[in-house]
Short mmCIF file of the C-alpha atoms (twelve columns), coordinates in Angstrom:
data_MODEL
# 
_entry.id   MODEL 
# 
loop_
_atom_site.group_PDB 
_atom_site.id 
_atom_site.type_symbol 
_atom_site.label_atom_id 
_atom_site.label_alt_id 
_atom_site.label_comp_id 
_atom_site.label_asym_id 
_atom_site.label_seq_id 
_atom_site.Cartn_x 
_atom_site.Cartn_y 
_atom_site.Cartn_z 
_atom_site.pdbx_PDB_model_num 
ATOM 1   C CA . MET A 1   21.122  12.678  -7.382  1 
ATOM 2   C CA . LEU A 2   18.740  10.891  -5.024  1 
ATOM 3   C CA . ASN A 3   21.354  8.194   -4.568  1 
ATOM 4   C CA . GLU A 4   24.118  10.846  -3.518  1 
ATOM 5   C CA . VAL A 5   21.291  12.044  -0.806  1 
ATOM 6   C CA . LEU A 6   21.031  8.321   0.548   1 
ATOM 7   C CA . LYS A 7   25.019  8.232   0.703   1 
ATOM 8   C CA . LYS A 8   25.320  11.423  2.745   1 
ATOM 9   C CA . ASN A 9   21.710  10.644  4.709   1 
ATOM 10  C CA . PRO A 10  21.465  6.645   5.154   1 
ATOM 11  C CA . SER A 11  18.945  7.143   7.542   1 
ATOM 12  C CA . GLY A 12  16.415  10.130  8.674   1 
ATOM 13  C CA . PRO A 13  13.723  12.157  6.973   1 
ATOM 14  C CA . LYS A 14  15.948  12.908  3.940   1 
ATOM 15  C CA . ALA A 15  16.888  9.343   3.460   1 
ATOM 16  C CA . GLU A 16  13.092  8.356   3.666   1 
ATOM 17  C CA . GLU A 17  12.027  10.749  1.275   1 
ATOM 18  C CA . ALA A 18  14.839  9.862   -1.274  1 
ATOM 19  C CA . LEU A 19  14.356  6.321   -1.102  1 
ATOM 20  C CA . PHE A 20  10.540  7.031   -1.242  1 
ATOM 21  C CA . ARG A 21  11.165  9.097   -4.732  1 
ATOM 22  C CA . ILE A 22  13.682  6.505   -5.897  1 
ATOM 23  C CA . GLY A 23  10.355  4.147   -5.499  1 
ATOM 24  C CA . GLU A 24  8.166   6.385   -7.248  1 
ATOM 25  C CA . ILE A 25  10.566  6.376   -10.271 1 
ATOM 26  C CA . HIS A 26  10.586  2.663   -10.532 1 
ATOM 27  C CA . HIS A 27  6.951   2.317   -10.074 1 
ATOM 28  C CA . PHE A 28  5.691   5.202   -12.206 1 
ATOM 29  C CA . SER A 29  8.526   6.063   -14.777 1 
ATOM 30  C CA . LEU A 30  10.467  2.675   -15.179 1 
ATOM 31  C CA . ASN A 31  7.496   0.192   -14.778 1 
ATOM 32  C CA . ASP A 32  9.622   -2.094  -12.577 1 
ATOM 33  C CA . SER A 33  7.046   -3.217  -10.115 1 
ATOM 34  C CA . THR A 34  9.299   -5.569  -8.204  1 
ATOM 35  C CA . ARG A 35  11.914  -3.023  -7.683  1 
ATOM 36  C CA . ALA A 36  9.656   -0.494  -6.767  1 
ATOM 37  C CA . LEU A 37  7.740   -2.937  -4.206  1 
ATOM 38  C CA . ARG A 38  11.236  -3.830  -2.444  1 
ATOM 39  C CA . VAL A 39  12.133  -0.063  -2.231  1 
ATOM 40  C CA . PHE A 40  8.367   0.974   -0.592  1 
ATOM 41  C CA . GLN A 41  9.005   -1.825  1.925   1 
ATOM 42  C CA . GLU A 42  12.281  -0.490  2.912   1 
ATOM 43  C CA . VAL A 43  10.786  3.025   3.018   1 
ATOM 44  C CA . ARG A 44  8.052   1.729   5.463   1 
ATOM 45  C CA . GLN A 45  10.406  -0.576  7.740   1 
ATOM 46  C CA . MET A 46  12.842  2.689   8.038   1 
ATOM 47  C CA . ASN A 47  9.843   4.825   9.753   1 
ATOM 48  C CA . PRO A 48  6.231   3.338   9.439   1 
ATOM 49  C CA . GLN A 49  4.877   6.374   11.110  1 
ATOM 50  C CA . GLY A 50  6.712   8.781   9.428   1 
ATOM 51  C CA . PRO A 51  5.633   11.058  6.603   1 
ATOM 52  C CA . PHE A 52  6.228   8.421   3.930   1 
ATOM 53  C CA . GLY A 53  5.154   5.330   5.997   1 
ATOM 54  C CA . TYR A 54  1.442   5.355   4.630   1 
ATOM 55  C CA . LYS A 55  2.057   6.192   1.192   1 
ATOM 56  C CA . ALA A 56  4.584   3.497   0.941   1 
ATOM 57  C CA . GLN A 57  2.258   1.131   2.620   1 
ATOM 58  C CA . LYS A 58  -0.474  1.946   0.031   1 
ATOM 59  C CA . TYR A 59  1.879   1.609   -3.035  1 
ATOM 60  C CA . ILE A 60  2.805   -2.011  -1.681  1 
ATOM 61  C CA . ALA A 61  -0.943  -2.700  -1.860  1 
ATOM 62  C CA . GLU A 62  -1.384  -1.382  -4.873  1 
ATOM 63  C CA . ILE A 63  1.773   -3.144  -6.527  1 
ATOM 64  C CA . ALA A 64  0.673   -6.527  -5.355  1 
ATOM 65  C CA . GLU A 65  -3.144  -5.951  -6.607  1 
ATOM 66  C CA . PHE A 66  -2.554  -4.127  -10.037 1 
ATOM 67  C CA . GLY A 67  1.441   -4.845  -10.857 1 
ATOM 68  C CA . LEU A 68  1.608   -8.301  -9.526  1 
ATOM 69  C CA . LYS A 69  -1.919  -9.529  -9.348  1 
ATOM 70  C CA . ASP A 70  -1.116  -11.188 -6.027  1 
ATOM 71  C CA . TYR A 71  -4.536  -10.819 -4.942  1 
ATOM 72  C CA . ASP A 72  -3.830  -12.809 -1.435  1 
ATOM 73  C CA . GLN A 73  -0.910  -10.674 -0.734  1 
ATOM 74  C CA . ALA A 74  -2.992  -7.630  -1.910  1 
ATOM 75  C CA . ILE A 75  -5.677  -8.182  0.770   1 
ATOM 76  C CA . ILE A 76  -2.869  -8.722  3.517   1 
ATOM 77  C CA . GLU A 77  -1.295  -5.401  2.540   1 
ATOM 78  C CA . TYR A 78  -4.736  -3.682  2.379   1 
ATOM 79  C CA . GLN A 79  -5.657  -5.113  5.789   1 
ATOM 80  C CA . ASN A 80  -2.230  -3.695  6.961   1 
ATOM 81  C CA . LEU A 81  -3.384  -0.165  5.929   1 
ATOM 82  C CA . LYS A 82  -6.675  -0.743  7.949   1 
ATOM 83  C CA . ASN A 83  -5.117  -1.917  10.939  1 
ATOM 84  C CA . PHE A 84  -1.945  -0.059  11.184  1 
ATOM 85  C CA . TYR A 85  -3.081  3.552   10.092  1 
ATOM 86  C CA . LYS A 86  -6.470  3.373   11.374  1 
ATOM 87  C CA . LYS A 87  -6.511  6.477   13.350  1 
ATOM 88  C CA . ASP A 88  -4.889  8.609   10.688  1 
ATOM 89  C CA . PHE A 89  -6.825  7.984   7.350   1 
ATOM 90  C CA . SER A 90  -10.002 6.658   6.199   1 
ATOM 91  C CA . ASN A 91  -10.607 2.734   5.917   1 
ATOM 92  C CA . GLY A 92  -13.614 2.967   3.606   1 
ATOM 93  C CA . ASP A 93  -11.319 2.778   0.417   1 
ATOM 94  C CA . HIS A 94  -9.117  -0.044  1.699   1 
ATOM 95  C CA . GLN A 95  -12.228 -2.127  2.738   1 
ATOM 96  C CA . TYR A 96  -13.721 -1.478  -0.708  1 
ATOM 97  C CA . ARG A 97  -10.236 -2.541  -2.370  1 
ATOM 98  C CA . ILE A 98  -10.582 -5.781  -0.341  1 
ATOM 99  C CA . ALA A 99  -14.030 -6.274  -1.109  1 
ATOM 100 C CA . SER A 100 -13.208 -5.725  -5.070  1 
ATOM 101 C CA . ILE A 101 -10.553 -8.381  -4.670  1 
ATOM 102 C CA . TYR A 102 -12.515 -11.052 -3.402  1 
ATOM 103 C CA . TYR A 103 -15.026 -9.969  -6.251  1 
ATOM 104 C CA . LYS A 104 -12.177 -10.587 -8.663  1 
ATOM 105 C CA . LYS A 105 -11.193 -14.088 -7.158  1 
ATOM 106 C CA . GLN A 106 -15.214 -14.724 -7.423  1 
ATOM 107 C CA . ASN A 107 -15.386 -15.213 -3.629  1 
ATOM 108 C CA . TYR A 108 -18.731 -13.382 -3.719  1 
ATOM 109 C CA . GLU A 109 -19.671 -14.212 -0.068  1 
ATOM 110 C CA . LYS A 110 -16.432 -12.406 1.168   1 
ATOM 111 C CA . ALA A 111 -16.776 -9.533  -0.968  1 
ATOM 112 C CA . LEU A 112 -20.257 -8.841  0.301   1 
ATOM 113 C CA . ARG A 113 -18.891 -9.358  4.096   1 
ATOM 114 C CA . GLU A 114 -16.215 -6.705  3.250   1 
ATOM 115 C CA . ILE A 115 -18.866 -4.363  2.018   1 
ATOM 116 C CA . GLY A 116 -21.295 -4.748  4.486   1 
ATOM 117 C CA . ASN A 117 -25.057 -4.916  4.339   1 
ATOM 118 C CA . PRO A 118 -26.049 -1.351  3.052   1 
ATOM 119 C CA . PHE A 119 -29.909 -2.434  3.691   1 
ATOM 120 C CA . ARG A 120 -29.223 -3.167  6.993   1 
ATOM 121 C CA . LYS A 121 -29.947 0.665   8.123   1 
ATOM 122 C CA . LEU A 122 -33.089 0.815   6.094   1 
ATOM 123 C CA . SER A 123 -34.878 -1.589  8.074   1 
# 
């Protein structure tokens, strides 16, 4: 059904949503992270500022981190979320994910830098 929508509407809002839903099916139902990643990248390329651009980028970052365990790429993707969508969404969550990845990589200095010094304001 979603493929039919794509055939009739190869671009535009209906295509973006159909493609996004196909990505969700691959990611959540079929556990096909690689295919889901490609689909979400295509959604983001179609219309980065569209209604599915942010969610697609967030899934890209999460798949890189949790599905593929490609931590270096995950940092890049979370950084893209922070930079590209900074006006629309809170970046604290993305900052935390980046710090968490540095911690997983045992790069504690960078993890602390990402989190910042919470005691700085208490002085």
